[in-house]
N, C-alpha and C positions, 0 to 999 in steps of 0.2 A: 578817278578813283583815288581815295586817300591812301597815302603811303607814309608810315612813320617809322622812326628808328627804334632800336631796342629799349633805350631808357624811357622814352615816351610810352612805348607799348607796355613796359613793366609798370609804369606809374598808373596808367589807365586801368590796368588789370589788378593792381594792388599786390603785386609780387615783385621779386627782385630780378634784375637782368640775368643773374646767375641761374635762377629758376627757369627762365625761358631758354637759356643755352642748354640746360640739362634736358628739357623736353626735346630740344632739337637733337641732342646726342642720342636720345632714346628712339628717335625716328617718329615722334608724335607730331612734329611740326617741321616744315621746311621753308623758312623765310627766304626771300630773295637776298642775294649777296652781290654787292657792287664789285665788278671785275677788278677795278683798280685798287681797292683797299679792303675788300671783303666785309664791309660794313653791312649789317643785317637790316633789312627793311621788311615791315609787316603790313600787309594789306588788310582791308576790312574783313575779308574772308578768313585770313589768318587769325585775326582777333576773335572772331566768332568761334573758330575752332578751339582757340586757347580758352575761351570762356567755358566751353564744354569740358575741356580737359581739367581745368582748375576746379570746377564745381564737382566733377566726379571724384577727383583726388581728395577734395575736402570731405566728401562723404565716405572716404575710406577705401575706395576702389584701388587695387594695385595697378601699377602702370601696364602690366601685361594685359589685364582685362580692359583697361581704357583703350589700348591700341586696337583690340578686337572690336570693342563697342563702337568706337569712332568710325572704323572702317565699314560698319553696317548702317550708318545713319540714313542712307538713301532708301532703305527698305524698312518701313516703320515696324512691321511685324517681327522681322529678324532682329532689329535694334532693341525692341522691348524684350525679346527672348534672351538676348545677350545680357541685358540688365537684370533680368530674372535670375539667370545663372550666377551673375556676380553677387547679387543680393543674397542668394542662398549660401554662397561661399563665405560672405561676410558674417552671416548669422552663425555658421558653423564655427568660425573663429571666435565669435562672441561667446557662444556656449562653452567652448573649450576654456576661454579666459575666465568666464564666470565660475566654472567648476574648479579651476586652479585656485582662484581667490577663496572659494569656499573651503577647499582642502587646506589651504594655508591658514585661514582663520581658525579652523578647527584645531590644527596643529599648534598654533600659537596659544590658543585657549588652554589646551592640554598642558603645554609647557608652563603656563602661568599657574595652573592649579597644582602641578607637581613640583614647581620650582626647579625643574630639571630639563634643560633643552636636550632631549633624548634623540640621538641620531636615528635610531631604529624607527621611531615614530615618524620622522620626516621621510625616511626611505619608504615606509609603508604608504604614506600619502602620495609620494612620487610614483610608486609602482601602480597604485590604483589609477592615477591620472594617465599613466602610460597605457595601461590596459584599456581604459575608456576611450582614449584617443585612437588606439589601434582598431577597436571595434567599430567606431564611427567611420574611420577611414576605410574599413573593409567593404563598405557598401559599393556595389557595382551593378549595373543593369546587364545581367547575364542573358537576358531574354530578348534584347533589342526591341523594346516596346515602341521606339520611334518608328521603326520600319513596320511593325505590326499595325500601328495606328494608321499609317499611310495605306496599308493593304486592306484593313478591315473596318476602319472608322468606328462608329458606335458599337459595333459587334466585336471589338478587340477583346474585351474580357471573356466573352464566350469562346472566341478562337483560342485564347490562352488556356481555357479550361476544357477544351475538347477532349473527349475520352475520359474525363474525370467527373463531369457534372452535366446533366441534361439541361436544356434551355429552361424548361418549366421549373426545375429544381433551383436553378440560378435565380430566376425572378421571384420565386416564392421566398427564397432566403433574403433577398433585398427587401421585399414587402414586410417580412417578419422583423427585420432589423429596424425599419422605420416604426413599426408598431411598438417595439421595445423602447426606442428613443422617445416616441410620442412628442414631437416638437410643439412648443407653444408659439403662437404667432410672433414673428420678428425676433425669436430667440436666437442669440449668437451661437452658431454651431460650427463644427469642423468635421470635414471628411478627409481621411488620410488615404493615400494611394487611390485617388478618385478615378483613375483610368479615364474612360471616355464620358463619364458623368451619368451613368445609369442610376446609381444610388443617389447622386446629387439631385437629379431631376425629381425623384420621389420626395426627397427632403425639402426641396424648394416648394413643391406642390403642397406639402404639409404645412408650409408657412414659415420655415426656418430662414433666418438670415445667414447664409452659408459662406464659409471660407473653405476652399479645397486645396490640398497640397498633393502634388503629383511630380514624380521625378522626370517623366518624359515630356519634353517640350512639345512634341506633336500631339500628345494626349491633351496637354493644357490648351493647345490651339483649338482642339475639338470642343472642349468644355466652354471656352470663351465664345465660340461661335454659337454653340447650342444653348448656353445658359448665361446670357450677358450679366444677369444679376449676381452671379457667383463670383466671389473674389478668389480667382485661381492663382496660386503661387507655385513656383518651381521649388522643389526640395524633396528630401526623403525622410523617412520616419525616424532615422537615427539622429538627425539634427534638424528639428522643425524650425523653419524660418519665421518664428512667431514669438510674441511676447508672452511672458508667464501669466497665468491666471486670466485668460481671455475668453474662454468658451464655456457655455453651459452644458454642452454635450459634444461627444466625439463618436463618429461612426467610421468603421473600417470594414470593408468586405473583400474577401478572397485575396488578401495580400500578405498576411502574417506568415503563411506557410513558406513564403520565399526567404524568410530569415531563419538563421540558425538560432539555437537557444540563447546564446550570449547576445546576439543582435536583438532578439525579441525582448529581452530584459531591458536593453537600452531604449527600445521603442516604447515600452511601457513607462519607463521613467520620463520620457519626453511627453507622453500623453498626460501623465500626472502633473508635469510642470506647467502645461498650458491650460489645464482644466480648472475651472472655478470650484471653490468649496461647495459641496452639495451637488456637483455636476455628475454626469453619468456617461458611461462608455459602453458601446455595443460593438463587439467584434464577431462578425460571421466569417466562416472560412470552411474550406474543405476539411474533412476528417483525415488527419495524418497521425502516424505513429499510434494507431489504435486509440485515438483521442487523447494521447499523452500531452500534446501541445496545449490543448484547451485546459486540461487539468493543471498544467504548470502555470498558465496565464491566470486561472482562477486562484491558485495558491498565491501567486505574486500579489494579486489585488487584496486578498484577505490579509496578508502580512503587512500591507501598507494602508490598512484601515478602511477598506471598502467592504460593503456588503455585496455578495455575488450570487448570481443565478446562472446556471448553465442549461442549455436546451438543445436536444437533438432535433435539427430542422428536417432532415430526411436521411436516407441511407448514406449519403455522401457528404453532408455538411452539418455543422453545429454552430452554436452561438454562445458567447460569453457576455453576460450583461453585468456591469459593475457600477455601483453607486457610491460616490465619495462622501463619506460621513463627515 
């Protein structure tokens, strides 16, 4: 078995010896040390582990996530789940940074127009950024959907809606959502809060090329087993781990009622960010606050240049359909 010293290991890996010592200090690697002089020696296994560490670090993953990810390498499913979670966190950071740059650009432009670097304008931009960041950070799974997915499998959405919606009402709402979306063959579409994939299955059957975002790792595992053609990603509606202007349609069923008003507005902003011009959005959900949530969603869409239709699906659910003009 080949054993090399720290300088040769660093040369082969394209990093500095100091970097390798840093990874050792953080507990990511444990090279052998000669008892007489403490010189570090690296085996082929050490070098392979370091290649993983260096690559993940170059892709922007924090060391704490790398430690967890590397420790799960022997279980492929868990390893990929850990990477999913790290990817979602990176996207959240990217979205925050993008919004900060946008706010700073707008502030600088205003200063250039007025020829007055106004502190109040800067403070307003900072306050808006802080508010947006706090709303995004407020998301949490209060319902333990991972455990529910293990208990109920494909029927998890129905279990979550027990006492609120009958099974036939639930499936009628999903069918109507697909009818409003009316996917074209191979059209790039997105489903948010996909759960166990009940709506996903109908959209795929209708011909869509579907990406699904779901915050529960166990739910994602169900979707991947059930619908291998779906590109399932871990994330939540407040920070979609997706590039802007990527989808022709967005579908979301029985999820928005989990968000408060401020969170819903951020979720709608995220939908708008990833939707292509001319795209469409269908949101079906339980009737809450005497229909007030749907009215507020419809109003948000109209204020942002969408044409909107609302429909009462049954006594317990309703739908908002918006088309991006």
